[in-house]
N, CA, C and O atoms as CSV, one atom per row, in Angstrom:
chain,resi,resn,atom,element,x,y,z
A,1,UNK,N,N,-16.017,-69.577,20.468
A,1,UNK,CA,C,-14.731,-69.340,19.851
A,1,UNK,C,C,-13.641,-70.182,20.519
A,1,UNK,O,O,-12.768,-70.721,19.839
A,2,UNK,N,N,-13.690,-70.294,21.832
A,2,UNK,CA,C,-12.701,-71.058,22.576
A,2,UNK,C,C,-12.774,-72.538,22.182
A,2,UNK,O,O,-11.751,-73.215,22.088
A,3,UNK,N,N,-13.990,-73.024,21.955
A,3,UNK,CA,C,-14.171,-74.425,21.557
A,3,UNK,C,C,-13.532,-74.690,20.197
A,3,UNK,O,O,-12.977,-75.765,19.970
A,4,UNK,N,N,-13.607,-73.726,19.303
A,4,UNK,CA,C,-13.013,-73.883,17.974
A,4,UNK,C,C,-11.501,-74.037,18.075
A,4,UNK,O,O,-10.913,-74.862,17.375
A,5,UNK,N,N,-10.866,-73.248,18.943
A,5,UNK,CA,C,-9.429,-73.358,19.140
A,5,UNK,C,C,-9.044,-74.711,19.735
A,5,UNK,O,O,-8.050,-75.320,19.339
A,6,UNK,N,N,-9.836,-75.157,20.676
A,6,UNK,CA,C,-9.580,-76.460,21.299
A,6,UNK,C,C,-9.742,-77.572,20.265
A,6,UNK,O,O,-8.926,-78.493,20.216
A,7,UNK,N,N,-10.783,-77.496,19.442
A,7,UNK,CA,C,-11.013,-78.496,18.403
A,7,UNK,C,C,-9.864,-78.516,17.396
A,7,UNK,O,O,-9.409,-79.589,16.998
A,8,UNK,N,N,-9.394,-77.348,16.984
A,8,UNK,CA,C,-8.263,-77.268,16.045
A,8,UNK,C,C,-7.014,-77.871,16.683
A,8,UNK,O,O,-6.287,-78.619,16.029
A,9,UNK,N,N,-6.760,-77.557,17.945
A,9,UNK,CA,C,-5.587,-78.094,18.642
A,9,UNK,C,C,-5.659,-79.616,18.729
A,9,UNK,O,O,-4.655,-80.297,18.520
A,10,UNK,N,N,-6.829,-80.148,19.033
A,10,UNK,CA,C,-6.996,-81.602,19.124
A,10,UNK,C,C,-6.780,-82.252,17.759
A,10,UNK,O,O,-6.126,-83.291,17.664
A,11,UNK,N,N,-7.318,-81.656,16.716
A,11,UNK,CA,C,-7.142,-82.194,15.369
A,11,UNK,C,C,-5.671,-82.161,14.953
A,11,UNK,O,O,-5.173,-83.135,14.389
A,12,UNK,N,N,-4.973,-81.063,15.222
A,12,UNK,CA,C,-3.545,-80.981,14.903
A,12,UNK,C,C,-2.746,-82.024,15.676
A,12,UNK,O,O,-1.833,-82.641,15.126
A,13,UNK,N,N,-3.080,-82.222,16.931
A,13,UNK,CA,C,-2.400,-83.238,17.743
A,13,UNK,C,C,-2.656,-84.632,17.173
A,13,UNK,O,O,-1.744,-85.459,17.133
A,14,UNK,N,N,-3.872,-84.897,16.739
A,14,UNK,CA,C,-4.196,-86.200,16.157
A,14,UNK,C,C,-3.417,-86.432,14.866
A,14,UNK,O,O,-2.884,-87.521,14.653
A,15,UNK,N,N,-3.349,-85.428,14.014
A,15,UNK,CA,C,-2.601,-85.553,12.761
A,15,UNK,C,C,-1.122,-85.773,13.056
A,15,UNK,O,O,-0.500,-86.643,12.447
A,16,UNK,N,N,-0.551,-85.009,13.972
A,16,UNK,CA,C,0.853,-85.159,14.345
A,16,UNK,C,C,1.120,-86.564,14.894
A,16,UNK,O,O,2.108,-87.196,14.518
A,17,UNK,N,N,0.250,-87.054,15.775
A,17,UNK,CA,C,0.427,-88.391,16.350
A,17,UNK,C,C,0.385,-89.464,15.270
A,17,UNK,O,O,1.175,-90.408,15.301
A,18,UNK,N,N,-0.523,-89.326,14.325
A,18,UNK,CA,C,-0.623,-90.288,13.235
A,18,UNK,C,C,0.654,-90.298,12.399
A,18,UNK,O,O,1.161,-91.367,12.058
A,19,UNK,N,N,1.179,-89.117,12.065
A,19,UNK,CA,C,2.402,-89.036,11.271
A,19,UNK,C,C,3.592,-89.637,12.008
A,19,UNK,O,O,4.405,-90.334,11.401
A,20,UNK,N,N,3.704,-89.380,13.294
A,20,UNK,CA,C,4.794,-89.974,14.090
A,20,UNK,C,C,4.654,-91.492,14.105
A,20,UNK,O,O,5.652,-92.200,13.972
A,21,UNK,N,N,3.437,-92.007,14.264
A,21,UNK,CA,C,3.210,-93.446,14.250
A,21,UNK,C,C,3.623,-94.040,12.908
A,21,UNK,O,O,4.311,-95.060,12.876
A,22,UNK,N,N,3.219,-93.425,11.809
A,22,UNK,CA,C,3.557,-93.948,10.492
A,22,UNK,C,C,5.064,-93.945,10.278
A,22,UNK,O,O,5.614,-94.919,9.765
A,23,UNK,N,N,5.737,-92.867,10.662
A,23,UNK,CA,C,7.191,-92.802,10.489
A,23,UNK,C,C,7.861,-93.886,11.318
A,23,UNK,O,O,8.777,-94.554,10.837
A,24,UNK,N,N,7.419,-94.070,12.550
A,24,UNK,CA,C,8.020,-95.074,13.421
A,24,UNK,C,C,7.837,-96.469,12.843
A,24,UNK,O,O,8.749,-97.293,12.910
A,25,UNK,N,N,6.674,-96.738,12.279
A,25,UNK,CA,C,6.408,-98.056,11.712
A,25,UNK,C,C,7.391,-98.362,10.582
A,25,UNK,O,O,7.959,-99.453,10.529
A,26,UNK,N,N,7.590,-97.407,9.688
A,26,UNK,CA,C,8.472,-97.647,8.559
A,26,UNK,C,C,9.941,-97.582,8.941
A,26,UNK,O,O,10.771,-98.233,8.307
A,27,UNK,N,N,10.276,-96.809,9.966
A,27,UNK,CA,C,11.679,-96.666,10.360
A,27,UNK,C,C,12.189,-97.905,11.084
A,27,UNK,O,O,13.400,-98.121,11.149
A,28,UNK,N,N,11.297,-98.718,11.625
A,28,UNK,CA,C,11.717,-99.874,12.402
A,28,UNK,C,C,11.112,-101.163,11.833
A,28,UNK,O,O,10.497,-101.945,12.558
A,29,UNK,N,N,11.296,-101.367,10.542
A,29,UNK,CA,C,10.800,-102.579,9.905
A,29,UNK,C,C,11.532,-103.792,10.453
A,29,UNK,O,O,12.720,-103.723,10.768
A,30,UNK,N,N,10.813,-104.909,10.564
A,30,UNK,CA,C,11.423,-106.160,11.013
A,30,UNK,C,C,11.547,-107.099,9.821
A,30,UNK,O,O,10.598,-107.302,9.063
A,31,UNK,N,N,12.743,-107.668,9.676
A,31,UNK,CA,C,13.011,-108.615,8.598
A,31,UNK,C,C,13.651,-109.848,9.206
A,31,UNK,O,O,14.764,-109.776,9.728
A,32,UNK,N,N,12.965,-110.974,9.146
A,32,UNK,CA,C,13.495,-112.260,9.620
A,32,UNK,C,C,14.077,-112.183,11.023
A,32,UNK,O,O,15.148,-112.732,11.282
A,33,UNK,N,N,13.388,-111.511,11.922
A,33,UNK,CA,C,13.825,-111.443,13.312
A,33,UNK,C,C,14.838,-110.354,13.611
A,33,UNK,O,O,15.339,-110.276,14.733
A,34,UNK,N,N,15.149,-109.521,12.647
A,34,UNK,CA,C,16.030,-108.378,12.849
A,34,UNK,C,C,15.226,-107.096,12.654
A,34,UNK,O,O,14.378,-107.016,11.765
A,35,UNK,N,N,15.495,-106.099,13.486
A,35,UNK,CA,C,14.841,-104.798,13.350
A,35,UNK,C,C,15.867,-103.821,12.801
A,35,UNK,O,O,16.983,-103.727,13.312
A,36,UNK,N,N,15.489,-103.101,11.765
A,36,UNK,CA,C,16.356,-102.074,11.186
A,36,UNK,C,C,16.180,-100.810,12.028
A,36,UNK,O,O,15.114,-100.194,12.018
A,37,UNK,N,N,17.220,-100.433,12.749
A,37,UNK,CA,C,17.160,-99.244,13.603
A,37,UNK,C,C,17.524,-97.981,12.840
A,37,UNK,O,O,16.962,-96.915,13.091
A,38,UNK,N,N,18.457,-98.097,11.916
A,38,UNK,CA,C,18.879,-96.965,11.087
A,38,UNK,C,C,19.219,-97.496,9.706
A,38,UNK,O,O,19.666,-98.633,9.556
A,39,UNK,N,N,19.002,-96.664,8.705
A,39,UNK,CA,C,19.460,-97.021,7.361
A,39,UNK,C,C,19.535,-95.772,6.499
A,39,UNK,O,O,18.617,-94.952,6.495
A,40,UNK,N,N,20.630,-95.634,5.774
A,40,UNK,CA,C,20.778,-94.544,4.807
A,40,UNK,C,C,21.651,-95.032,3.669
A,40,UNK,O,O,22.420,-95.980,3.823
A,41,UNK,N,N,21.528,-94.382,2.533
A,41,UNK,CA,C,22.416,-94.697,1.417
A,41,UNK,C,C,23.041,-93.410,0.915
A,41,UNK,O,O,22.432,-92.341,0.973
A,42,UNK,N,N,24.266,-93.527,0.420
A,42,UNK,CA,C,25.006,-92.361,-0.062
A,42,UNK,C,C,26.129,-92.811,-0.981
A,42,UNK,O,O,26.523,-93.978,-0.985
A,43,UNK,N,N,26.637,-91.862,-1.762
A,43,UNK,CA,C,27.800,-92.096,-2.615
A,43,UNK,C,C,29.013,-91.506,-1.912
A,43,UNK,O,O,28.966,-90.368,-1.443
A,44,UNK,N,N,30.098,-92.269,-1.834
A,44,UNK,CA,C,31.307,-91.736,-1.212
A,44,UNK,C,C,32.147,-90.986,-2.247
A,44,UNK,O,O,31.744,-90.850,-3.402
A,45,UNK,N,N,33.326,-90.499,-1.822
A,45,UNK,CA,C,34.158,-89.694,-2.729
A,45,UNK,C,C,34.799,-90.521,-3.844
A,45,UNK,O,O,35.337,-89.954,-4.795
A,46,UNK,N,N,34.749,-91.863,-3.742
A,46,UNK,CA,C,35.239,-92.730,-4.819
A,46,UNK,C,C,34.137,-93.035,-5.833
A,46,UNK,O,O,34.397,-93.623,-6.883
A,47,UNK,N,N,32.900,-92.630,-5.510
A,47,UNK,CA,C,31.770,-92.906,-6.391
A,47,UNK,C,C,31.089,-94.231,-6.088
A,47,UNK,O,O,30.287,-94.708,-6.891
A,48,UNK,N,N,31.394,-94.833,-4.942
A,48,UNK,CA,C,30.767,-96.093,-4.549
A,48,UNK,C,C,29.458,-95.809,-3.820
A,48,UNK,O,O,29.359,-94.842,-3.065
A,49,UNK,N,N,28.455,-96.655,-4.048
A,49,UNK,CA,C,27.177,-96.557,-3.357
A,49,UNK,C,C,27.264,-97.345,-2.055
A,49,UNK,O,O,27.582,-98.533,-2.077
A,50,UNK,N,N,26.987,-96.704,-0.922
A,50,UNK,CA,C,26.978,-97.351,0.395
A,50,UNK,C,C,25.561,-97.370,0.943
A,50,UNK,O,O,24.814,-96.402,0.798
A,51,UNK,N,N,25.199,-98.477,1.573
A,51,UNK,CA,C,23.959,-98.590,2.327
A,51,UNK,C,C,24.403,-98.948,3.738
A,51,UNK,O,O,24.897,-100.051,3.974
A,52,UNK,N,N,24.231,-98.022,4.677
A,52,UNK,CA,C,24.735,-98.221,6.035
A,52,UNK,C,C,23.600,-98.136,7.038
A,52,UNK,O,O,22.529,-97.603,6.749
A,53,UNK,N,N,23.856,-98.671,8.221
A,53,UNK,CA,C,22.862,-98.579,9.279
A,53,UNK,C,C,23.161,-99.491,10.438
A,53,UNK,O,O,24.281,-99.970,10.620
A,54,UNK,N,N,22.112,-99.718,11.226
A,54,UNK,CA,C,22.196,-100.576,12.407
A,54,UNK,C,C,21.008,-101.529,12.404
A,54,UNK,O,O,19.892,-101.146,12.055
A,55,UNK,N,N,21.263,-102.790,12.802
A,55,UNK,CA,C,20.193,-103.763,12.968
A,55,UNK,C,C,20.278,-104.362,14.367
A,55,UNK,O,O,21.353,-104.442,14.962
A,56,UNK,N,N,19.136,-104.774,14.873
A,56,UNK,CA,C,19.063,-105.409,16.191
A,56,UNK,C,C,18.450,-106.793,16.024
A,56,UNK,O,O,17.401,-106.946,15.400
A,57,UNK,N,N,19.121,-107.809,16.594
A,57,UNK,CA,C,18.607,-109.175,16.546
A,57,UNK,C,C,17.545,-109.337,17.627
A,57,UNK,O,O,17.830,-109.129,18.806
A,58,UNK,N,N,16.337,-109.702,17.246
A,58,UNK,CA,C,15.229,-109.868,18.187
A,58,UNK,C,C,14.991,-111.332,18.554
A,58,UNK,O,O,14.139,-111.624,19.393
A,59,UNK,N,N,15.733,-112.256,17.938
A,59,UNK,CA,C,15.527,-113.676,18.186
A,59,UNK,C,C,16.782,-114.312,18.773
A,59,UNK,O,O,17.671,-113.608,19.252
A,60,UNK,N,N,16.854,-115.613,18.738
A,60,UNK,CA,C,17.991,-116.340,19.293
A,60,UNK,C,C,19.288,-115.940,18.589
A,60,UNK,O,O,19.253,-115.418,17.474
A,61,UNK,N,N,20.435,-116.182,19.236
A,61,UNK,CA,C,21.720,-115.824,18.613
A,61,UNK,C,C,21.845,-116.402,17.209
A,61,UNK,O,O,21.345,-117.489,16.918
A,62,UNK,N,N,22.515,-115.659,16.356
A,62,UNK,CA,C,22.664,-116.068,14.963
A,62,UNK,C,C,24.122,-115.994,14.558
A,62,UNK,O,O,24.776,-114.965,14.728
A,63,UNK,N,N,24.627,-117.101,14.016
A,63,UNK,CA,C,26.032,-117.167,13.604
A,63,UNK,C,C,26.237,-116.782,12.152
A,63,UNK,O,O,27.301,-116.276,11.794
A,64,UNK,N,N,25.250,-117.010,11.316
A,64,UNK,CA,C,25.453,-116.852,9.876
A,64,UNK,C,C,24.545,-115.803,9.256
A,64,UNK,O,O,24.133,-115.938,8.104
A,65,UNK,N,N,24.236,-114.769,10.005
A,65,UNK,CA,C,23.364,-113.725,9.460
A,65,UNK,C,C,24.098,-112.970,8.358
A,65,UNK,O,O,25.306,-112.743,8.426
A,66,UNK,N,N,23.329,-112.591,7.342
A,66,UNK,CA,C,23.910,-111.816,6.253
A,66,UNK,C,C,22.854,-110.882,5.680
A,66,UNK,O,O,21.652,-111.129,5.775
A,67,UNK,N,N,23.339,-109.817,5.092
A,67,UNK,CA,C,22.468,-108.863,4.415
A,67,UNK,C,C,22.642,-109.086,2.924
A,67,UNK,O,O,23.763,-109.177,2.425
A,68,UNK,N,N,21.539,-109.173,2.230
A,68,UNK,CA,C,21.550,-109.335,0.785
A,68,UNK,C,C,20.843,-108.120,0.173
A,68,UNK,O,O,19.699,-107.815,0.512
A,69,UNK,N,N,21.540,-107.441,-0.727
A,69,UNK,CA,C,20.952,-106.297,-1.414
A,69,UNK,C,C,20.959,-106.594,-2.903
A,69,UNK,O,O,22.003,-106.865,-3.496
A,70,UNK,N,N,19.765,-106.536,-3.495
A,70,UNK,CA,C,19.665,-106.710,-4.947
A,70,UNK,C,C,19.323,-105.354,-5.553
A,70,UNK,O,O,18.414,-104.663,-5.092
A,71,UNK,N,N,20.064,-104.987,-6.592
A,71,UNK,CA,C,19.922,-103.685,-7.235
A,71,UNK,C,C,19.121,-103.828,-8.526
A,71,UNK,O,O,19.257,-104.815,-9.249
A,72,UNK,N,N,18.273,-102.816,-8.807
A,72,UNK,CA,C,17.394,-102.845,-9.972
A,72,UNK,C,C,17.542,-101.561,-10.786
A,72,UNK,O,O,17.835,-100.494,-10.248
A,73,UNK,N,N,17.331,-101.691,-12.097
A,73,UNK,CA,C,17.341,-100.511,-12.958
A,73,UNK,C,C,15.935,-99.912,-13.018
A,73,UNK,O,O,15.026,-100.376,-12.329
A,74,UNK,N,N,15.764,-98.883,-13.842
A,74,UNK,CA,C,14.466,-98.201,-13.914
A,74,UNK,C,C,13.361,-99.079,-14.491
A,74,UNK,O,O,12.179,-98.788,-14.306
A,75,UNK,N,N,13.743,-100.173,-15.204
A,75,UNK,CA,C,12.767,-101.120,-15.735
A,75,UNK,C,C,12.513,-102.275,-14.779
A,75,UNK,O,O,11.881,-103.264,-15.152
A,76,UNK,N,N,13.006,-102.154,-13.537
A,76,UNK,CA,C,12.843,-103.156,-12.478
A,76,UNK,C,C,13.531,-104.480,-12.812
A,76,UNK,O,O,13.088,-105.542,-12.374
A,77,UNK,N,N,14.615,-104.415,-13.588
A,77,UNK,CA,C,15.420,-105.591,-13.899
A,77,UNK,C,C,16.650,-105.592,-12.995
A,77,UNK,O,O,17.255,-104.546,-12.757
A,78,UNK,N,N,17.011,-106.754,-12.502
A,78,UNK,CA,C,18.161,-106.875,-11.616
A,78,UNK,C,C,19.453,-106.515,-12.352
A,78,UNK,O,O,19.695,-106.972,-13.469
A,79,UNK,N,N,20.281,-105.685,-11.700
A,79,UNK,CA,C,21.575,-105.308,-12.277
A,79,UNK,C,C,22.718,-105.673,-11.330
A,79,UNK,O,O,23.832,-105.166,-11.468
A,80,UNK,N,N,22.437,-106.552,-10.368
A,80,UNK,CA,C,23.496,-107.018,-9.481
A,80,UNK,C,C,23.028,-107.255,-8.061
A,80,UNK,O,O,21.968,-106.788,-7.644
A,81,UNK,N,N,23.855,-107.999,-7.323
A,81,UNK,CA,C,23.597,-108.303,-5.911
A,81,UNK,C,C,24.877,-108.080,-5.129
A,81,UNK,O,O,25.978,-108.239,-5.656
A,82,UNK,N,N,24.721,-107.712,-3.874
A,82,UNK,CA,C,25.840,-107.602,-2.952
A,82,UNK,C,C,25.447,-108.300,-1.662
A,82,UNK,O,O,24.320,-108.153,-1.189
A,83,UNK,N,N,26.375,-109.058,-1.093
A,83,UNK,CA,C,26.134,-109.765,0.161
A,83,UNK,C,C,27.090,-109.219,1.217
A,83,UNK,O,O,28.282,-109.053,0.955
A,84,UNK,N,N,26.570,-108.942,2.399
A,84,UNK,CA,C,27.378,-108.472,3.524
A,84,UNK,C,C,27.246,-109.493,4.641
A,84,UNK,O,O,26.137,-109.791,5.082
A,85,UNK,N,N,28.369,-110.030,5.101
A,85,UNK,CA,C,28.382,-110.981,6.213
A,85,UNK,C,C,28.850,-110.261,7.475
A,85,UNK,O,O,29.843,-109.535,7.442
A,86,UNK,N,N,28.151,-110.454,8.571
A,86,UNK,CA,C,28.585,-109.875,9.841
A,86,UNK,C,C,29.829,-110.606,10.332
A,86,UNK,O,O,29.948,-111.819,10.159
A,87,UNK,N,N,30.759,-109.868,10.947
A,87,UNK,CA,C,32.028,-110.439,11.405
A,87,UNK,C,C,31.865,-111.446,12.537
A,87,UNK,O,O,32.631,-112.404,12.636
A,88,UNK,N,N,30.880,-111.230,13.377
A,88,UNK,CA,C,30.725,-112.039,14.584
A,88,UNK,C,C,29.291,-112.523,14.714
A,88,UNK,O,O,28.406,-112.100,13.970
A,89,UNK,N,N,29.075,-113.424,15.682
A,89,UNK,CA,C,27.723,-113.844,16.020
A,89,UNK,C,C,26.931,-112.633,16.506
A,89,UNK,O,O,27.493,-111.690,17.062
A,90,UNK,N,N,25.643,-112.675,16.293
A,90,UNK,CA,C,24.775,-111.594,16.767
A,90,UNK,C,C,23.844,-112.185,17.824
A,90,UNK,O,O,22.941,-112.957,17.503
A,91,UNK,N,N,24.068,-111.821,19.076
A,91,UNK,CA,C,23.258,-112.324,20.179
A,91,UNK,C,C,21.873,-111.679,20.173
A,91,UNK,O,O,21.664,-110.630,19.563
A,92,UNK,N,N,20.940,-112.321,20.858
A,92,UNK,CA,C,19.602,-111.757,20.975
A,92,UNK,C,C,19.694,-110.413,21.687
A,92,UNK,O,O,20.297,-110.309,22.755
A,93,UNK,N,N,19.093,-109.385,21.090
A,93,UNK,CA,C,19.110,-108.045,21.664
A,93,UNK,C,C,20.308,-107.205,21.258
A,93,UNK,O,O,20.345,-106.007,21.539
A,94,UNK,N,N,21.294,-107.815,20.598
A,94,UNK,CA,C,22.505,-107.090,20.208
A,94,UNK,C,C,22.267,-106.241,18.956
A,94,UNK,O,O,21.507,-106.620,18.065
A,95,UNK,N,N,22.927,-105.096,18.913
A,95,UNK,CA,C,22.841,-104.169,17.781
A,95,UNK,C,C,24.170,-104.207,17.034
A,95,UNK,O,O,25.237,-104.137,17.645
A,96,UNK,N,N,24.099,-104.318,15.711
A,96,UNK,CA,C,25.302,-104.347,14.866
A,96,UNK,C,C,25.187,-103.304,13.761
A,96,UNK,O,O,24.108,-103.060,13.220
A,97,UNK,N,N,26.331,-102.694,13.440
A,97,UNK,CA,C,26.422,-101.780,12.300
A,97,UNK,C,C,26.661,-102.581,11.027
A,97,UNK,O,O,27.193,-103.690,11.074
A,98,UNK,N,N,26.271,-102.022,9.904
A,98,UNK,CA,C,26.581,-102.631,8.608
A,98,UNK,C,C,26.912,-101.555,7.589
A,98,UNK,O,O,26.485,-100.407,7.711
A,99,UNK,N,N,27.675,-101.947,6.590
A,99,UNK,CA,C,28.030,-101.062,5.472
A,99,UNK,C,C,28.114,-101.932,4.224
A,99,UNK,O,O,29.126,-102.586,3.973
A,100,UNK,N,N,27.049,-101.928,3.456
A,100,UNK,CA,C,26.984,-102.676,2.205
A,100,UNK,C,C,27.327,-101.695,1.098
A,100,UNK,O,O,26.814,-100.576,1.084
A,101,UNK,N,N,28.186,-102.096,0.171
A,101,UNK,CA,C,28.512,-101.160,-0.899
A,101,UNK,C,C,28.548,-101.826,-2.257
A,101,UNK,O,O,28.742,-103.037,-2.374
A,102,UNK,N,N,28.357,-101.009,-3.286
A,102,UNK,CA,C,28.386,-101.465,-4.671
A,102,UNK,C,C,29.279,-100.510,-5.437
A,102,UNK,O,O,29.191,-99.292,-5.281
A,103,UNK,N,N,30.162,-101.093,-6.288
A,103,UNK,CA,C,31.128,-100.253,-6.996
A,103,UNK,C,C,30.985,-100.286,-8.516
A,103,UNK,O,O,31.591,-99.467,-9.208
A,104,UNK,N,N,30.191,-101.223,-9.047
A,104,UNK,CA,C,30.087,-101.321,-10.504
A,104,UNK,C,C,28.636,-101.159,-10.962
A,104,UNK,O,O,27.703,-101.346,-10.181
A,105,UNK,N,N,28.461,-100.811,-12.232
A,105,UNK,CA,C,27.142,-100.624,-12.849
A,105,UNK,C,C,26.268,-99.599,-12.112
A,105,UNK,O,O,25.042,-99.686,-12.165
A,106,UNK,N,N,26.877,-98.652,-11.442
A,106,UNK,CA,C,26.097,-97.695,-10.654
A,106,UNK,C,C,25.211,-96.813,-11.521
A,106,UNK,O,O,24.175,-96.332,-11.062
A,107,UNK,N,N,25.606,-96.597,-12.762
A,107,UNK,CA,C,24.786,-95.781,-13.656
A,107,UNK,C,C,23.470,-96.471,-13.994
A,107,UNK,O,O,22.533,-95.823,-14.461
A,108,UNK,N,N,23.390,-97.778,-13.764
A,108,UNK,CA,C,22.171,-98.537,-14.053
A,108,UNK,C,C,21.251,-98.662,-12.835
A,108,UNK,O,O,20.083,-99.020,-12.987
A,109,UNK,N,N,21.753,-98.375,-11.634
A,109,UNK,CA,C,20.984,-98.597,-10.406
A,109,UNK,C,C,19.952,-97.491,-10.209
A,109,UNK,O,O,20.279,-96.305,-10.189
A,110,UNK,N,N,18.681,-97.919,-10.064
A,110,UNK,CA,C,17.595,-96.991,-9.792
A,110,UNK,C,C,17.076,-97.186,-8.365
A,110,UNK,O,O,16.734,-96.218,-7.687
A,111,UNK,N,N,17.020,-98.440,-7.917
A,111,UNK,CA,C,16.514,-98.771,-6.591
A,111,UNK,C,C,17.144,-100.077,-6.139
A,111,UNK,O,O,17.891,-100.706,-6.889
A,112,UNK,N,N,16.842,-100.485,-4.909
A,112,UNK,CA,C,17.364,-101.744,-4.403
A,112,UNK,C,C,16.392,-102.381,-3.417
A,112,UNK,O,O,15.520,-101.715,-2.859
A,113,UNK,N,N,16.561,-103.678,-3.218
A,113,UNK,CA,C,15.776,-104.439,-2.251
A,113,UNK,C,C,16.742,-104.940,-1.184
A,113,UNK,O,O,17.745,-105.579,-1.504
A,114,UNK,N,N,16.449,-104.657,0.069
A,114,UNK,CA,C,17.301,-104.970,1.206
A,114,UNK,C,C,16.660,-106.099,1.999
A,114,UNK,O,O,15.514,-105.969,2.429
A,115,UNK,N,N,17.373,-107.205,2.202
A,115,UNK,CA,C,16.852,-108.298,3.025
A,115,UNK,C,C,17.960,-108.793,3.969
A,115,UNK,O,O,19.150,-108.630,3.699
A,116,UNK,N,N,17.536,-109.392,5.063
A,116,UNK,CA,C,18.460,-110.005,6.018
A,116,UNK,C,C,18.101,-111.481,6.081
A,116,UNK,O,O,16.936,-111.838,6.255
A,117,UNK,N,N,19.103,-112.331,5.940
A,117,UNK,CA,C,18.869,-113.774,5.962
A,117,UNK,C,C,19.575,-114.388,7.158
A,117,UNK,O,O,20.595,-113.883,7.626
A,118,UNK,N,N,19.016,-115.479,7.640
A,118,UNK,CA,C,19.595,-116.232,8.760
A,118,UNK,C,C,20.231,-117.489,8.232
A,118,UNK,O,O,20.780,-118.274,9.004
């Protein structure tokens, strides 16, 4: 009986570890040398869609980094793009906040694609 409890505990620990690993992998995606540390989207009180978060530069300093977000409708057709330029250079290892927003055609937006360009 004691062995059964130990086996169940080990299996639960393995499942928990796997789930934490999977979440960590998706939460810290790397795009063109930048790691996304945080990201969320929400509608503000004006009805604008915001995509906010933090990115960390993992490569050499970058002067012209920008975030490009393309928005798609339910038929996967593009309904607009928004570009966010960082105010300053981003040094290697530096973390920067971002706030990308869209104010028009929001009734058509179903999903979006987030990329960082150098």
